[in-house]
C-alpha positions as CSV (number, residue, x, y, z in Angstrom):
1,M,-7.9,15.9,24.2
2,S,-10.2,18.6,23.8
3,E,-13.8,17.9,21.9
4,P,-13.1,20.7,19.4
5,T,-9.5,19.0,18.9
6,A,-10.9,15.7,18.5
7,S,-13.6,16.5,15.7
8,F,-11.1,18.8,14.1
9,E,-8.5,15.6,13.8
10,R,-11.7,14.2,12.6
11,R,-11.9,15.7,9.6
12,V,-8.6,16.0,8.7
13,V,-8.4,12.4,8.7
14,M,-11.4,11.8,6.7
15,A,-9.9,14.7,4.1
16,L,-6.5,13.1,3.8
17,S,-8.2,9.5,3.4
18,S,-10.6,10.7,0.7
19,L,-7.9,12.2,-1.3
20,Y,-5.9,9.0,-0.8
21,A,-8.6,6.8,-1.9
22,F,-9.5,9.1,-4.8
23,R,-6.1,8.4,-6.5
24,M,-5.7,4.8,-5.4
25,L,-9.1,4.4,-7.1
26,G,-8.2,6.1,-10.4
27,L,-5.1,3.9,-10.6
28,F,-6.8,0.5,-9.8
29,M,-9.8,0.7,-11.7
30,V,-8.0,-0.3,-15.1
31,L,-6.7,-3.2,-13.4
32,P,-9.4,-5.7,-14.1
33,V,-10.0,-4.1,-17.8
34,L,-6.7,-2.7,-19.4
35,T,-5.6,-6.3,-21.0
36,L,-9.8,-6.7,-22.0
37,Y,-10.2,-3.2,-24.2
38,G,-6.4,-2.4,-24.7
39,D,-6.3,-4.3,-28.4
40,T,-8.1,-0.7,-29.5
41,Y,-4.7,0.8,-29.0
42,R,-2.1,0.6,-32.4
43,G,0.6,-1.6,-31.6
44,A,-1.0,-3.3,-28.5
45,T,0.7,-6.3,-27.9
46,P,-0.1,-8.2,-24.3
47,A,4.0,-7.5,-23.5
48,L,2.9,-3.7,-23.9
49,L,-0.6,-3.9,-22.4
50,G,1.4,-6.0,-19.3
51,L,4.0,-2.9,-19.2
52,A,1.3,-0.5,-19.1
53,L,-0.4,-2.0,-16.4
54,G,2.6,-1.7,-14.3
55,A,3.8,1.4,-15.5
56,Y,2.7,3.4,-12.9
57,G,4.5,1.4,-10.4
58,F,8.0,2.1,-11.5
59,S,7.5,5.7,-11.5
60,Q,5.6,5.4,-8.2
61,A,8.8,3.8,-6.5
62,L,11.1,6.0,-8.1
63,L,9.7,9.4,-6.7
64,Q,7.8,9.0,-3.8
65,I,11.0,8.7,-1.2
66,P,12.2,12.0,-2.9
67,F,8.9,13.9,-3.1
68,G,8.3,13.4,0.8
69,M,11.7,14.7,1.3
70,L,10.9,17.6,-0.6
71,S,7.6,17.9,1.0
72,D,10.1,18.7,4.3
73,R,11.7,21.7,2.6
74,I,8.4,23.4,0.5
75,G,5.5,22.2,2.5
76,R,3.1,19.7,2.2
77,K,0.7,21.4,0.5
78,P,2.7,22.1,-3.0
79,V,4.0,18.9,-3.0
80,I,0.4,16.9,-2.6
81,V,-1.0,19.9,-5.3
82,G,1.7,19.0,-7.3
83,G,1.7,15.3,-7.4
84,L,-2.0,15.5,-8.4
85,L,-1.9,17.6,-10.8
86,I,1.1,15.2,-12.7
87,F,-1.8,12.4,-11.9
88,V,-4.4,14.4,-13.6
89,L,-2.0,15.1,-16.5
90,G,-1.1,11.3,-17.0
91,S,-4.9,10.0,-16.5
92,I,-6.1,13.0,-19.5
93,V,-3.2,11.6,-22.1
94,A,-4.3,7.9,-21.1
95,A,-7.8,9.1,-21.8
96,Q,-6.7,10.5,-25.3
97,A,-4.2,7.9,-26.0
98,D,-4.8,6.5,-30.2
99,T,-1.2,4.0,-29.4
100,V,0.3,1.7,-26.8
101,Y,3.0,3.8,-26.3
102,E,0.9,6.9,-25.4
103,L,-0.6,4.4,-22.8
104,V,2.5,3.2,-21.6
105,L,3.3,7.1,-20.9
106,G,0.4,8.2,-19.4
107,R,0.6,5.5,-16.8
108,I,4.3,6.5,-16.4
109,L,2.6,9.9,-15.5
110,Q,0.2,8.8,-13.1
111,G,2.2,7.1,-11.1
112,G,4.6,10.1,-10.9
113,G,2.2,12.0,-8.9
114,A,3.8,10.0,-5.9
115,I,2.3,11.6,-3.1
116,A,2.0,9.0,-0.6
117,S,4.7,10.2,1.5
118,A,3.8,13.6,1.6
119,V,0.0,12.9,2.9
120,M,1.3,10.5,5.4
121,A,3.9,13.2,6.8
122,M,0.8,15.7,6.8
123,V,-1.1,13.1,8.9
124,T,1.4,13.2,11.1
125,D,1.7,17.3,11.4
126,L,-2.0,17.3,11.8
127,T,-2.8,14.8,15.0
128,A,-1.6,14.1,18.0
129,D,0.9,11.2,19.0
130,E,-1.4,9.2,20.8
131,N,-3.9,9.1,17.6
132,R,-1.6,8.6,15.2
133,T,-2.2,5.1,14.8
134,K,-5.7,5.1,14.2
135,A,-5.2,7.9,11.5
136,M,-2.8,5.5,9.6
137,A,-5.1,2.7,9.9
138,S,-7.9,5.2,8.5
139,I,-5.8,5.8,5.5
140,G,-5.1,1.8,5.1
141,A,-8.3,1.1,5.5
142,S,-9.1,3.6,2.2
143,I,-6.9,2.0,0.4
144,G,-8.1,-1.4,0.9
145,V,-12.0,-0.2,0.0
146,S,-10.6,1.7,-3.1
147,F,-9.0,-1.8,-4.3
148,A,-12.6,-3.3,-3.5
149,L,-14.4,-0.6,-5.2
150,A,-12.5,-0.4,-8.4
151,L,-12.4,-4.1,-9.3
152,V,-16.8,-3.5,-9.3
153,I,-16.3,-0.3,-10.5
154,G,-14.1,-0.4,-13.6
155,P,-15.4,-3.1,-15.5
156,A,-18.9,-1.2,-15.2
157,L,-17.5,2.0,-16.5
158,A,-15.6,0.1,-19.5
159,G,-19.0,-1.4,-20.2
160,V,-20.3,1.8,-21.3
161,G,-17.2,4.1,-22.1
162,G,-14.1,1.5,-22.5
163,L,-10.6,2.7,-20.8
164,A,-11.1,6.1,-22.3
165,L,-14.2,6.8,-19.7
166,I,-12.4,5.2,-16.9
167,F,-9.7,7.5,-17.3
168,W,-11.5,10.9,-17.8
169,V,-12.9,10.0,-14.5
170,T,-9.7,8.9,-12.9
171,A,-8.6,12.5,-14.2
172,A,-12.2,13.8,-12.5
173,L,-10.8,12.5,-9.0
174,G,-7.7,13.6,-8.8
175,L,-9.5,17.2,-9.2
176,V,-11.2,16.5,-6.6
177,G,-8.3,15.7,-4.5
178,V,-6.9,19.1,-5.4
179,Y,-10.2,21.1,-3.9
180,V,-9.9,18.7,-1.4
181,I,-6.5,19.4,0.0
182,I,-6.4,23.1,-0.9
183,Y,-10.5,24.3,0.7
184,R,-10.5,21.3,3.2
185,V,-6.9,20.6,4.8
186,P,-5.5,23.3,7.0
187,A,-2.2,24.6,5.7
188,V,0.8,22.8,7.9
189,S,4.3,24.6,9.2
190,H,7.0,22.7,7.7
191,G,10.1,24.0,9.6
192,G,11.4,20.9,11.7
193,G,10.0,18.1,10.0
194,I,12.8,15.7,10.1
195,A,12.0,14.9,13.7
196,R,8.3,13.6,12.2
197,R,9.8,12.0,9.3
198,R,11.0,9.2,11.4
199,E,7.8,7.8,12.0
200,T,6.2,8.8,8.2
201,G,8.6,9.3,5.9
202,A,12.5,7.8,5.0
203,V,15.5,9.8,6.6
204,P,18.6,9.6,4.3
205,A,21.0,8.7,7.2
206,L,19.0,5.6,8.0
207,L,18.2,4.0,4.5
208,A,21.7,2.1,4.4
209,K,21.1,-0.1,8.1
210,T,17.5,-0.1,7.2
211,L,18.2,-2.0,4.1
212,R,20.8,-4.3,6.2
213,N,18.0,-5.3,8.7
214,R,17.3,-9.2,7.5
215,E,13.5,-9.4,9.2
216,L,12.7,-5.8,7.4
217,L,14.1,-7.1,4.0
218,R,12.3,-10.3,4.2
219,L,9.0,-8.2,4.6
220,D,9.9,-6.2,1.4
221,V,10.7,-9.3,-0.7
222,G,7.5,-10.2,0.7
223,I,5.1,-7.4,-0.5
224,F,7.4,-7.1,-3.6
225,A,6.2,-10.8,-4.2
226,L,2.2,-9.9,-3.2
227,H,2.1,-7.0,-5.9
228,C,3.9,-8.7,-9.0
229,V,1.8,-11.5,-8.3
230,L,-1.4,-9.6,-7.9
231,T,-0.4,-7.4,-10.7
232,A,0.4,-10.3,-13.1
233,S,-2.7,-12.4,-12.7
234,F,-4.5,-9.5,-13.7
235,V,-2.7,-9.3,-16.8
236,V,-4.4,-13.0,-17.3
237,L,-7.7,-13.0,-15.2
238,P,-10.0,-10.9,-17.3
239,G,-8.9,-12.8,-20.4
240,V,-9.7,-15.9,-19.2
241,L,-12.7,-15.1,-17.9
242,V,-14.4,-14.0,-21.1
243,G,-12.4,-16.3,-23.1
244,S,-12.9,-19.7,-21.0
245,L,-15.1,-18.8,-18.5
246,G,-17.7,-17.3,-20.8
247,V,-18.4,-14.1,-18.3
248,S,-19.1,-11.0,-20.6
249,R,-16.2,-8.1,-19.9
250,A,-18.8,-5.9,-18.7
251,H,-20.1,-8.3,-16.0
252,H,-16.7,-9.3,-14.4
253,W,-18.2,-6.9,-11.2
254,M,-20.6,-9.8,-10.5
255,I,-17.8,-12.2,-10.2
256,Y,-14.9,-10.2,-8.2
257,L,-18.2,-8.3,-5.6
258,P,-19.0,-11.6,-4.2
259,L,-15.5,-12.9,-4.2
260,L,-14.1,-9.7,-2.4
261,A,-16.7,-9.7,0.2
262,G,-16.7,-12.9,1.0
263,S,-13.2,-13.2,0.9
264,F,-12.8,-10.2,3.6
265,V,-15.4,-11.3,6.1
266,A,-13.2,-14.9,5.9
267,M,-9.6,-13.1,6.6
268,L,-11.5,-11.1,9.8
269,P,-11.0,-14.3,12.1
270,L,-7.1,-14.8,10.9
271,I,-6.8,-11.5,11.4
272,I,-8.2,-11.3,15.0
273,I,-6.1,-14.7,15.8
274,A,-3.0,-13.0,14.5
275,E,-3.3,-9.4,16.5
276,K,-5.4,-10.4,19.6
277,R,-4.1,-14.3,20.5
278,R,-0.6,-13.1,19.2
279,K,-0.2,-15.8,16.6
280,M,1.2,-13.3,13.6
281,K,4.0,-15.4,12.2
282,P,1.5,-19.0,11.8
283,V,-1.4,-16.9,10.3
284,F,1.0,-15.3,8.4
285,L,3.0,-18.5,6.8
286,A,-0.6,-20.0,6.2
287,A,-1.9,-17.3,3.9
288,I,1.3,-17.7,2.1
289,A,0.7,-20.5,1.6
290,L,-2.9,-20.4,0.7
291,L,-2.0,-17.9,-2.2
292,A,0.9,-20.5,-4.0
293,S,-2.2,-23.1,-3.8
294,A,-4.8,-21.1,-5.1
295,L,-2.4,-20.0,-8.2
296,L,-1.5,-23.4,-8.4
297,W,-4.9,-24.3,-8.5
298,L,-5.6,-22.2,-11.4
299,V,-3.0,-23.7,-13.1
300,V,-3.9,-27.6,-12.9
301,T,-7.7,-27.2,-12.5
302,P,-9.9,-27.2,-16.1
303,Q,-10.8,-23.6,-17.0
304,T,-14.3,-23.2,-16.1
305,L,-16.2,-21.2,-13.5
306,L,-17.1,-24.3,-11.1
307,W,-13.7,-24.8,-11.1
308,W,-12.1,-21.4,-10.9
309,L,-14.1,-19.7,-8.4
310,P,-12.9,-21.8,-5.2
311,G,-9.4,-20.5,-6.8
312,L,-10.3,-17.0,-6.7
313,F,-11.8,-17.1,-3.9
314,A,-8.8,-18.3,-1.9
315,F,-6.5,-16.2,-4.1
316,F,-8.4,-12.9,-2.8
317,M,-8.6,-13.8,0.9
318,A,-5.0,-14.5,1.0
319,F,-4.1,-11.6,-0.8
320,N,-6.5,-9.6,1.4
321,L,-5.1,-11.5,4.8
322,L,-1.6,-10.1,3.4
323,E,-2.1,-7.0,2.4
324,A,-3.5,-6.5,6.3
325,T,-0.5,-8.1,7.9
326,L,2.6,-7.0,6.3
327,P,2.3,-3.4,7.3
328,S,1.5,-4.5,11.1
329,L,4.8,-6.8,10.5
330,V,6.8,-4.1,9.4
331,S,5.3,-1.5,12.4
332,K,6.5,-4.3,15.0
333,L,10.2,-4.9,13.3
334,A,11.2,-1.6,12.7
335,P,13.8,-0.3,15.4
336,A,12.8,2.7,17.5
337,G,12.6,6.1,15.2
338,S,12.8,4.0,12.1
339,K,9.6,3.5,10.8
340,G,9.4,6.1,8.4
341,T,12.2,4.6,6.6
342,A,11.2,1.3,7.2
343,T,7.7,1.9,5.3
344,G,9.2,4.1,2.8
345,I,11.6,1.3,1.8
346,Y,8.5,-1.3,1.9
347,S,6.6,0.9,-0.3
348,T,8.9,1.2,-2.6
349,A,9.5,-2.4,-2.9
350,Q,5.7,-2.7,-3.4
351,F,5.9,-0.6,-6.5
352,L,8.3,-2.1,-8.0
353,G,6.3,-5.6,-7.8
354,A,3.8,-4.1,-9.1
355,F,5.4,-2.7,-12.5
356,T,7.3,-5.9,-12.4
357,G,4.3,-7.9,-12.7
358,G,2.8,-6.0,-15.2
359,A,6.1,-6.6,-17.3
360,A,6.9,-9.7,-17.1
361,G,3.3,-10.8,-16.5
362,G,3.0,-9.6,-20.1
363,A,5.7,-11.0,-21.8
364,L,5.2,-14.4,-20.2
365,L,1.9,-14.3,-22.0
366,Q,2.8,-12.9,-25.2
367,W,5.5,-16.1,-25.6
368,Q,4.0,-18.7,-23.1
369,G,0.6,-18.5,-22.0
370,A,-1.6,-17.7,-19.2
371,E,-1.1,-21.2,-17.5
372,V,2.6,-20.0,-17.1
373,V,2.0,-17.0,-15.7
374,L,-0.1,-18.0,-12.9
375,A,2.9,-21.0,-12.2
376,A,5.4,-18.4,-12.4
377,G,3.4,-16.5,-9.5
378,A,2.8,-19.9,-7.8
379,A,6.7,-20.3,-7.3
380,L,7.5,-17.0,-6.5
381,V,5.1,-17.2,-3.8
382,A,6.6,-20.4,-2.9
383,L,10.1,-19.0,-2.9
384,W,8.5,-16.1,-0.8
385,W,6.9,-18.6,1.7
386,L,10.6,-20.3,2.3
387,I,12.1,-17.1,2.7
388,A,9.6,-15.9,5.5
389,R,9.8,-19.3,7.1
390,S,13.1,-18.5,9.4
391,M,12.0,-15.0,10.3
392,T,12.0,-14.3,14.0
393,P,8.2,-14.1,15.3
394,P,7.5,-10.6,15.8
395,R,7.4,-8.7,19.2
396,Y,4.2,-7.0,19.7
397,L,5.3,-3.7,20.3
398,A,3.9,-0.3,19.1
399,S,5.9,2.8,18.1
400,M,5.8,5.7,20.5
401,L,6.7,9.5,19.9
402,L,7.2,12.0,22.6
403,P,8.6,14.8,23.4
404,L,11.7,15.6,25.4
405,N,11.0,19.0,26.6
406,G,14.4,20.1,27.6
407,A,15.1,16.9,30.1
408,D,18.4,15.4,29.4
409,P,18.2,12.6,26.9
410,A,20.3,10.1,28.7
411,A,18.4,10.2,32.1
412,V,15.7,10.4,29.9
413,S,16.6,7.2,28.2
414,E,18.2,5.3,31.4
415,K,14.5,6.1,33.1
416,L,12.5,4.6,30.2
417,A,14.8,1.9,30.0
418,Q,13.4,0.4,33.3
419,V,10.0,0.8,32.6
420,V,8.2,-2.9,32.3
421,G,6.8,-2.9,28.5
422,V,9.2,-0.4,26.7
423,A,11.8,-2.3,24.9
424,E,13.4,0.3,22.9
425,V,14.7,4.2,23.4
426,L,16.0,6.1,21.2
427,A,16.2,10.0,22.1
428,V,17.3,12.3,19.5
429,P,18.6,15.7,21.3
430,A,18.4,17.1,17.8
431,E,15.0,16.8,17.1
432,G,14.1,17.2,20.5
433,M,12.1,14.1,20.6
434,V,12.2,10.3,22.2
435,Y,11.2,7.2,19.7
436,L,10.4,4.0,22.0
437,K,8.4,0.9,21.0
438,V,6.3,-0.6,23.5
439,D,3.8,-3.5,24.6
440,S,0.9,-1.5,25.2
441,Q,-0.4,-4.4,27.6
442,K,2.0,-3.9,29.7
443,V,2.2,0.1,30.0
444,K,0.2,3.1,28.9
445,R,1.3,6.5,27.5
446,D,0.4,8.2,31.0
447,Q,2.5,5.8,32.5
448,I,5.4,6.7,30.5
449,L,4.8,10.3,31.0
450,A,5.0,10.0,34.3
451,V,7.8,8.4,34.7
452,M,9.5,11.4,32.2
453,V,8.9,13.9,34.6
454,S,9.4,12.1,37.6
């Protein structure tokens, strides 16, 4: 790749990563503070505040796959700009809300700006096949950074101007995203986008088949449980930090910052072991067990800072580790040509988990108490461990997308199937593409290209 092309792709990826990060930062900033400041809204109850916390997940889950498909028809930019404007509208509604019902409406509208699939498709449109994995990883990293920053910035902003200030800042971030997509990202022709959607978005014809894949369903259950527990926990944790642990609500970032930084450093060796030494399954199961144990620790130990800090550290370490390994497992387990559909279903399950965690966590907090919320979370994660325990150890395969360039699909498939390191081949003549799953330690892209032209 030429230097100008490489520079162009880096700028595109940085722009789209920042756009994604701004939006997720706005969604995440209310996570550690909504239940602390929510009692100022008329009609507020723990159940309704929990619903408000997770409400964005419902509309996000409902619309992200349709929005991705719409971007194939009318173009990426119109869908992304439209989604961001819906997000901004929701933030403004939430900022001006006086009642808890208006707050819930604002959060639903925020989630209605479901642009994830369209952004991922745009990354595919604007990057070369060999650089796509790095580009997707950059966007994934931006989400992780947004989550960490949100837990620090959210309490600080709320301490100055309450939830309204957070929502106004969120609206401003959405408008910055509109500027980025209009002026910093080039336009993309959306003709013939279906071929690329197999890698970045859901294809309707593949939905039923992908939903029947038991290995992928285990991961969908897992991400549902992970984000259900995360959201439900943040219905409870802020109140416990203030009430029982005596931490001023404006100073919660002082707790979250060292815990997040320390847990991130602690989980890195486990990521290396999982990927480089190919111990993904044992590390994955250990992380699930650690998350269940952390929640159980918070249930049974005294509610003092000395006792809760180790539990919170283990909670964040397990969450960060699982948040990093689950997408990797989806990529490894998705059949050739089905990665986008598998990822779309997985993301839908993630947002449904956030919605369920907020709604169920708030209801349990109102009618049973904080300990029951955490205990229910521990039970859900334990059930997840039992489901994940029988998973097939993943093959360490990477997806690859190559053009057929007019070659005979049957002949290309036969030749590629004989190459050491090529595990799956799917040639799609209507798209002019061939989809592969390969062991990158055994075969390189250049070798495969040489076989195709031989």
